[in-house]
C-alpha positions as CSV (number, residue, x, y, z in Angstrom):
1,X,-61.1,24.4,-122.3
2,X,-59.5,27.9,-122.1
3,X,-59.1,29.3,-118.6
4,X,-60.4,32.8,-117.9
5,X,-57.5,35.2,-117.3
6,X,-56.8,38.5,-115.7
7,X,-58.8,40.0,-112.8
8,X,-62.0,38.3,-114.0
9,X,-60.2,34.9,-114.1
10,X,-58.9,35.3,-110.5
11,X,-62.3,36.3,-109.2
12,X,-64.0,33.5,-111.1
13,X,-61.6,30.9,-109.6
14,X,-62.2,32.3,-106.1
15,X,-66.0,32.1,-106.6
16,X,-65.6,28.5,-107.9
17,X,-63.7,27.6,-104.8
18,X,-66.6,28.9,-102.7
19,X,-69.0,26.8,-104.8
20,X,-66.8,23.7,-104.1
21,X,-66.9,24.5,-100.4
22,X,-70.7,24.8,-100.5
23,X,-70.8,21.4,-102.3
24,X,-68.7,19.8,-99.6
25,X,-70.7,21.3,-96.7
26,X,-74.0,20.0,-98.0
27,X,-73.3,16.3,-98.7
28,X,-70.6,16.4,-101.4
29,X,-72.9,15.2,-104.2
30,X,-71.6,13.9,-107.5
31,X,-72.1,15.9,-110.7
32,X,-74.8,13.5,-111.8
33,X,-76.6,13.9,-108.4
34,X,-76.4,17.7,-108.7
35,X,-77.8,17.6,-112.2
36,X,-80.7,15.2,-111.2
37,X,-81.8,17.6,-108.4
38,X,-82.4,20.6,-110.7
39,X,-86.0,21.8,-110.6
40,X,-88.3,21.1,-113.6
41,X,-87.6,23.4,-116.5
42,X,-84.0,24.1,-115.3
43,X,-81.4,21.8,-117.0
44,X,-78.0,21.3,-115.4
45,X,-75.5,19.2,-117.3
46,X,-72.5,17.4,-115.7
47,X,-70.1,19.2,-118.0
48,X,-71.6,22.6,-117.2
49,X,-71.5,22.0,-113.5
50,X,-67.9,20.8,-113.7
51,X,-66.9,24.0,-115.6
52,X,-68.6,26.2,-113.0
53,X,-67.0,24.3,-110.1
54,X,-63.5,24.5,-111.6
55,X,-63.8,28.2,-112.5
56,X,-63.4,27.6,-116.2
57,X,-66.5,29.6,-117.3
58,X,-69.2,31.8,-115.9
59,X,-72.6,30.3,-116.8
60,X,-75.8,32.3,-117.3
61,X,-77.3,33.9,-114.3
62,X,-80.2,31.5,-114.1
63,X,-77.9,28.4,-114.5
64,X,-75.5,29.8,-111.8
65,X,-78.3,30.5,-109.3
66,X,-80.0,27.1,-110.0
67,X,-76.7,25.4,-109.2
68,X,-76.3,27.4,-106.0
69,X,-79.9,26.6,-104.9
70,X,-79.2,22.9,-105.4
71,X,-76.0,23.0,-103.4
72,X,-77.5,25.1,-100.6
73,X,-80.0,22.5,-99.6
74,X,-78.8,19.2,-101.2
75,X,-78.4,17.5,-97.8
76,X,-82.1,18.3,-97.0
77,X,-83.3,16.4,-100.2
78,X,-84.8,19.7,-101.3
79,X,-83.9,22.7,-103.4
80,X,-83.4,26.1,-101.7
81,X,-86.2,28.5,-102.3
82,X,-85.9,31.8,-104.1
83,X,-86.2,33.5,-100.7
84,X,-83.3,31.7,-99.1
85,X,-81.4,34.2,-97.0
86,X,-78.0,33.2,-98.6
87,X,-79.2,33.6,-102.2
88,X,-78.8,37.4,-102.5
89,X,-75.1,37.3,-101.9
90,X,-74.7,34.7,-104.7
91,X,-76.8,37.0,-107.0
92,X,-74.4,39.8,-106.2
93,X,-71.4,37.6,-106.8
94,X,-72.7,36.6,-110.2
95,X,-73.3,40.2,-111.1
96,X,-69.9,41.3,-110.0
97,X,-68.3,38.5,-112.1
98,X,-70.4,39.5,-115.1
99,X,-69.3,43.1,-114.7
100,X,-65.6,42.1,-114.4
101,X,-66.0,40.0,-117.5
102,X,-67.5,43.0,-119.4
103,X,-64.7,45.2,-118.1
104,X,-62.0,42.8,-119.3
105,X,-63.6,42.5,-122.8
106,X,-64.3,46.2,-123.2
107,X,-61.8,49.0,-122.4
108,X,-64.5,51.6,-121.9
109,X,-67.9,51.4,-120.1
110,X,-69.5,53.4,-123.0
111,X,-68.9,50.4,-125.3
112,X,-71.3,48.2,-123.4
113,X,-74.5,47.5,-125.4
114,X,-77.0,50.1,-124.5
115,X,-79.9,47.8,-125.3
116,X,-78.8,45.4,-122.5
117,X,-81.4,45.5,-119.6
118,X,-78.8,46.4,-117.0
119,X,-76.4,48.5,-119.2
120,X,-76.8,51.7,-117.1
121,X,-76.3,50.0,-113.8
122,X,-73.4,48.0,-115.1
123,X,-71.6,51.1,-116.1
124,X,-72.3,52.7,-112.7
125,X,-71.0,49.7,-110.8
126,X,-68.0,49.3,-113.2
127,X,-67.0,52.9,-112.5
128,X,-67.2,52.2,-108.8
129,X,-65.3,48.9,-109.0
130,X,-62.5,50.5,-110.9
131,X,-62.0,53.0,-108.0
132,X,-62.1,50.0,-105.6
133,X,-65.4,51.1,-104.1
134,X,-68.3,49.1,-102.9
135,X,-71.3,49.0,-105.3
136,X,-73.4,50.9,-102.7
137,X,-73.0,54.4,-104.1
138,X,-73.5,57.5,-102.0
139,X,-72.8,60.9,-103.7
140,X,-73.5,63.7,-101.3
141,X,-75.4,67.0,-101.6
142,X,-75.0,68.0,-97.9
143,X,-74.2,71.6,-98.8
144,X,-77.4,72.3,-100.7
145,X,-80.0,72.4,-97.9
146,X,-81.5,68.9,-98.2
147,X,-82.6,66.9,-101.2
148,X,-86.3,67.5,-101.8
149,X,-86.7,66.1,-105.3
150,X,-85.0,63.7,-107.6
151,X,-85.4,62.4,-111.2
152,X,-83.4,60.4,-113.7
153,X,-83.1,61.5,-117.3
154,X,-84.7,59.1,-119.9
155,X,-81.3,57.6,-120.7
156,X,-80.3,57.5,-117.0
157,X,-77.0,59.3,-117.5
158,X,-78.2,62.4,-115.6
159,X,-79.8,62.8,-112.3
160,X,-81.6,66.0,-111.3
161,X,-82.1,67.0,-107.7
162,X,-84.0,69.9,-106.1
163,X,-82.7,71.5,-102.9
164,X,-83.6,73.7,-100.0
165,X,-81.0,76.2,-101.1
166,X,-83.3,77.3,-103.9
167,X,-81.1,75.4,-106.4
168,X,-81.3,72.5,-108.9
169,X,-78.3,70.3,-109.4
170,X,-77.5,67.9,-112.2
171,X,-75.4,64.8,-111.5
172,X,-73.4,62.5,-113.8
173,X,-74.9,59.1,-112.7
174,X,-72.0,57.0,-113.8
175,X,-69.2,59.1,-112.4
176,X,-71.3,60.0,-109.3
177,X,-70.3,63.7,-109.4
178,X,-71.9,67.0,-110.2
179,X,-72.5,67.6,-113.9
180,X,-71.8,71.3,-113.9
181,X,-72.8,74.2,-111.6
182,X,-76.1,74.4,-109.8
183,X,-79.1,76.0,-111.7
184,X,-80.4,79.2,-110.0
185,X,-83.8,80.8,-110.7
186,X,-86.2,79.8,-108.0
187,X,-86.6,82.0,-104.9
188,X,-87.5,79.2,-102.5
189,X,-87.0,75.5,-101.9
190,X,-87.2,73.3,-105.0
191,X,-89.7,70.5,-104.4
192,X,-90.2,68.8,-107.7
193,X,-88.1,67.9,-110.8
194,X,-89.0,66.1,-114.0
195,X,-87.4,65.4,-117.4
196,X,-89.3,65.5,-120.6
197,X,-89.7,62.2,-122.4
198,X,-87.0,63.2,-125.0
199,X,-84.7,64.4,-122.2
200,X,-84.3,67.9,-123.7
201,X,-86.2,69.8,-121.1
202,X,-86.1,69.8,-117.3
203,X,-89.1,71.1,-115.4
204,X,-88.6,72.3,-111.8
205,X,-91.2,73.3,-109.2
206,X,-90.7,75.3,-106.0
207,X,-92.3,76.6,-102.9
208,X,-92.1,80.0,-104.6
209,X,-95.3,78.9,-106.4
210,X,-93.7,78.7,-109.9
211,X,-92.6,76.0,-112.2
212,X,-89.7,76.6,-114.6
213,X,-88.5,75.0,-117.8
214,X,-84.8,74.5,-118.6
215,X,-82.9,73.4,-121.7
216,X,-80.8,70.5,-120.4
217,X,-78.0,70.9,-122.9
218,X,-77.4,74.6,-122.3
219,X,-78.6,74.6,-118.6
220,X,-80.6,77.8,-119.4
221,X,-84.2,78.8,-118.8
222,X,-86.3,78.6,-121.9
223,X,-89.5,80.4,-120.8
224,X,-90.9,82.8,-118.2
225,X,-91.9,81.2,-114.9
226,X,-95.2,79.2,-114.9
227,X,-97.2,80.6,-112.0
228,X,-99.3,78.2,-109.8
229,X,-101.7,78.3,-106.9
230,X,-99.5,77.5,-103.9
231,X,-96.3,75.4,-103.5
232,X,-95.6,73.1,-106.5
233,X,-95.9,69.5,-105.2
234,X,-95.4,67.6,-108.4
235,X,-94.7,67.9,-112.1
236,X,-95.8,65.4,-114.8
237,X,-95.0,65.5,-118.5
238,X,-97.5,63.9,-120.8
239,X,-96.0,60.9,-122.7
240,X,-95.9,62.9,-126.0
241,X,-94.0,65.7,-124.2
242,X,-96.5,68.3,-125.4
243,X,-98.2,69.0,-122.0
244,X,-96.9,69.6,-118.5
245,X,-99.2,69.1,-115.5
246,X,-98.3,71.3,-112.5
247,X,-99.7,70.4,-109.1
248,X,-100.1,73.0,-106.4
249,X,-103.3,73.5,-104.5
250,X,-104.9,72.5,-107.7
251,X,-103.6,71.0,-111.0
252,X,-103.1,73.0,-114.1
253,X,-102.2,71.7,-117.6
254,X,-99.8,73.7,-119.7
255,X,-99.4,73.3,-123.4
256,X,-95.6,73.2,-124.1
257,X,-95.7,72.3,-127.8
258,X,-93.5,75.4,-128.0
259,X,-91.5,75.3,-124.7
260,X,-90.5,79.0,-125.2
261,X,-94.2,80.0,-125.1
262,X,-96.1,77.8,-122.7
263,X,-99.9,78.2,-122.8
264,X,-102.0,77.7,-119.7
265,X,-105.3,75.8,-120.0
266,X,-108.3,77.9,-119.4
267,X,-109.5,75.8,-116.4
268,X,-107.8,73.9,-113.7
269,X,-108.7,70.4,-112.4
270,X,-111.5,70.8,-109.8
271,X,-109.5,68.6,-107.4
272,X,-109.6,69.6,-103.7
273,X,-107.9,68.3,-100.6
274,X,-104.9,67.0,-102.6
275,X,-102.7,64.9,-100.3
276,X,-100.2,63.2,-102.6
277,X,-98.3,63.7,-105.8
278,X,-100.4,62.6,-108.8
279,X,-99.8,59.8,-111.3
280,X,-100.3,59.9,-115.1
281,X,-100.8,56.9,-117.4
282,X,-99.5,56.5,-120.9
283,X,-103.0,56.8,-122.3
284,X,-103.9,60.0,-120.5
285,X,-105.5,58.8,-117.3
286,X,-104.6,61.1,-114.4
287,X,-105.0,59.8,-110.8
288,X,-105.1,62.1,-107.8
289,X,-104.9,61.3,-104.1
290,X,-107.0,63.1,-101.5
291,X,-107.9,63.3,-97.8
292,X,-109.9,60.6,-96.1
293,X,-108.6,57.8,-98.3
294,X,-110.0,58.9,-101.6
295,X,-108.4,58.6,-105.1
296,X,-110.0,60.2,-108.2
297,X,-109.5,59.3,-111.9
298,X,-109.5,61.9,-114.6
299,X,-109.3,62.2,-118.4
300,X,-106.2,64.4,-118.3
301,X,-106.6,66.1,-121.7
302,X,-110.3,66.9,-121.1
303,X,-109.7,67.6,-117.4
304,X,-112.9,65.7,-116.5
305,X,-113.4,63.3,-113.6
306,X,-114.5,59.7,-114.5
307,X,-116.3,57.0,-112.6
308,X,-116.7,56.9,-108.8
309,X,-113.7,57.5,-106.6
310,X,-111.6,54.7,-105.2
311,X,-112.1,54.4,-101.5
312,X,-110.0,52.0,-99.5
313,X,-107.9,53.7,-96.9
314,X,-109.0,55.1,-93.5
315,X,-106.5,57.9,-93.6
316,X,-105.3,60.3,-96.3
317,X,-103.8,58.9,-99.5
318,X,-100.2,59.9,-99.3
319,X,-98.6,58.2,-102.3
320,X,-99.6,56.9,-105.8
321,X,-97.8,54.6,-108.3
322,X,-99.0,53.2,-111.6
323,X,-97.5,50.0,-113.1
324,X,-95.7,50.7,-116.4
325,X,-98.4,48.9,-118.4
326,X,-101.1,51.0,-116.6
327,X,-103.0,47.9,-115.4
328,X,-102.3,48.2,-111.6
329,X,-102.5,51.2,-109.4
330,X,-100.9,51.3,-105.9
331,X,-102.3,53.7,-103.4
332,X,-100.3,54.4,-100.2
333,X,-101.5,55.6,-96.8
334,X,-101.0,53.6,-93.6
335,X,-100.6,50.6,-95.9
336,X,-100.4,49.9,-99.6
337,X,-103.5,48.9,-101.6
338,X,-103.5,47.5,-105.1
339,X,-106.2,48.2,-107.7
340,X,-107.1,46.9,-111.1
341,X,-107.2,50.1,-113.1
342,X,-109.7,48.7,-115.6
343,X,-112.3,47.3,-113.2
344,X,-111.5,49.8,-110.4
345,X,-111.5,46.9,-107.9
346,X,-108.9,46.0,-105.2
347,X,-107.0,43.0,-106.3
348,X,-105.6,41.6,-103.0
349,X,-105.2,42.2,-99.3
350,X,-103.3,45.4,-98.4
351,X,-99.5,45.2,-98.2
352,X,-98.2,46.2,-94.7
353,X,-95.3,48.7,-94.2
354,X,-93.3,49.7,-91.2
355,X,-93.9,53.1,-89.6
356,X,-97.1,55.2,-89.5
357,X,-97.4,56.1,-93.2
358,X,-96.2,55.6,-96.7
359,X,-94.4,58.7,-97.9
360,X,-93.2,57.6,-101.4
361,X,-93.8,54.8,-103.8
362,X,-92.8,53.6,-107.3
363,X,-93.0,50.7,-109.7
364,X,-89.7,49.8,-111.4
365,X,-89.9,50.7,-115.2
366,X,-89.9,47.0,-116.1
367,X,-92.9,46.5,-113.7
368,X,-91.2,43.7,-111.8
369,X,-90.9,45.3,-108.4
370,X,-92.8,47.9,-106.3
371,X,-90.9,50.0,-103.7
372,X,-92.6,51.9,-100.9
373,X,-90.8,54.2,-98.4
374,X,-92.5,54.6,-95.1
375,X,-91.8,56.2,-91.8
376,X,-93.2,58.1,-88.9
377,X,-95.6,61.1,-89.3
378,X,-94.0,64.5,-89.7
379,X,-92.8,65.7,-86.3
380,X,-91.2,68.8,-84.8
381,X,-87.9,66.9,-84.7
382,X,-87.2,65.7,-88.3
383,X,-84.1,63.8,-87.2
384,X,-86.2,61.4,-85.1
385,X,-88.3,59.5,-87.6
386,X,-87.0,56.2,-88.7
387,X,-87.7,55.4,-92.4
388,X,-87.8,52.1,-94.2
389,X,-87.8,50.4,-97.6
390,X,-90.5,47.8,-98.4
391,X,-89.9,45.9,-101.7
392,X,-92.2,43.4,-103.4
393,X,-91.9,41.5,-106.6
394,X,-95.2,41.9,-108.6
395,X,-95.9,38.4,-109.7
396,X,-96.8,36.9,-106.3
397,X,-96.3,40.1,-104.2
398,X,-93.7,38.4,-102.2
399,X,-91.6,40.8,-100.1
400,X,-87.9,40.9,-101.1
401,X,-84.9,41.6,-98.8
402,X,-84.8,45.3,-97.9
403,X,-81.6,47.3,-98.0
404,X,-80.8,49.9,-95.3
405,X,-82.5,53.2,-96.0
406,X,-79.2,55.1,-95.6
407,X,-80.7,58.4,-94.3
408,X,-81.1,60.1,-90.9
409,X,-84.5,61.7,-90.7
410,X,-87.1,62.2,-93.4
411,X,-86.7,60.6,-96.8
412,X,-88.1,63.3,-99.1
413,X,-87.4,62.1,-102.7
414,X,-86.9,58.9,-104.6
415,X,-86.7,57.7,-108.2
416,X,-85.9,54.6,-110.3
417,X,-83.4,54.6,-113.1
418,X,-84.8,53.7,-116.6
419,X,-83.2,50.3,-116.5
420,X,-85.0,49.5,-113.3
421,X,-81.8,48.5,-111.4
422,X,-80.8,51.7,-109.6
423,X,-82.9,53.6,-107.0
424,X,-82.0,57.1,-105.8
425,X,-83.2,58.7,-102.6
426,X,-82.7,62.1,-101.0
427,X,-83.5,63.3,-97.5
428,X,-83.5,66.2,-95.2
429,X,-80.1,65.1,-94.0
430,X,-78.7,66.4,-97.3
431,X,-77.6,63.0,-98.6
432,X,-78.2,61.7,-102.1
433,X,-78.1,57.9,-102.2
434,X,-77.9,55.7,-105.3
435,X,-78.1,51.9,-104.8
436,X,-78.9,48.7,-106.6
437,X,-82.0,47.0,-105.5
438,X,-82.8,43.3,-105.2
439,X,-84.1,41.8,-108.5
440,X,-87.4,40.1,-109.0
441,X,-87.8,36.4,-109.3
442,X,-86.0,35.3,-112.5
443,X,-87.8,33.8,-115.5
444,X,-91.3,34.8,-114.3
445,X,-93.1,37.4,-116.4
446,X,-94.0,40.6,-114.7
447,X,-97.7,41.1,-113.9
448,X,-100.3,40.2,-111.4
């Protein structure tokens, strides 16, 4: 058997030595005994185990983690659970080895297969590893007056942020640096950013009561400002890219079939007491959050409310998130409640979060995890509140290990990358953080 060479080979042999140490610490089982302990549906062979323990090859992720789970608890006559506290570091070790193997087999990150589920995050981590940096990435926007909005482009290679200094900044996700100068046009804090489905347009909203449309390639405005009623709290592109929903005190639909000449709908949504950013499904269902724990459902194109409102929270609805297949709605307030969109019924007991209230929430694009950001209520001293991540996998709604939030004060913006592996956050401290999140349980289909 050929031995792996170069930096990948060295790292693989070091990891193999740690596997052998793990084996020795937990009973020193034979290869046959290890193979016999594998759970049902997970086949381990003596030859494959030997190759992994000797550092001759890197097996698949599932094979590697199954081997680790067997070794971690062999002396207890059990297999370590998927929630074992030592398992995340082995997941990270396998990912690092996989990335190093890719780097050795490919001279440029751009040559990685774009259809691979983690292609974007692999390139980001590879770029950091080549600089000798940790995979926790933290570009900074401290000179821009806080980060109040964040969004990834559809291919994930650009990140847009809105700032208190009346500016919008584009970032190169992989290089973790600014992608050109800031965009100027708004006259007040920029509170919302969104890319069109084809990535050609960037919509930005501000406390100056306007939304603006930018050509991403040329970084220029393509139309006159879209005027709204009050501060712009959120922007939503329709899945076909022909409509833009702008939320201020009310919600207005703009026809942007020709982005140079946006056409405002004749009426606005008769939605009062809006208390959260809205959510839009792929089939045109708009969901709005309101005071006193109410969420409304609308036919977005017709701008008509449908069915009775959802009522579950005692306090205001402060965040909404729709699963990618549009079957589950998460509503946030003092906790997180989960609803079957089709039946309009709550599907389980509420999920608890630290802090007083949920301030942001999102499903990963692959639907496998839900992230909620929660913290203390808005105070006169924004540096005081302590914010937290809560992360659940969506098959059993088991809570996953939570990374450090990485901000001082209010976390005001967050977004998933399109490959579901990167999560960006921005805060009043002016920091823009990009991190990898724990993955959902392997080999279990996403869903409820």
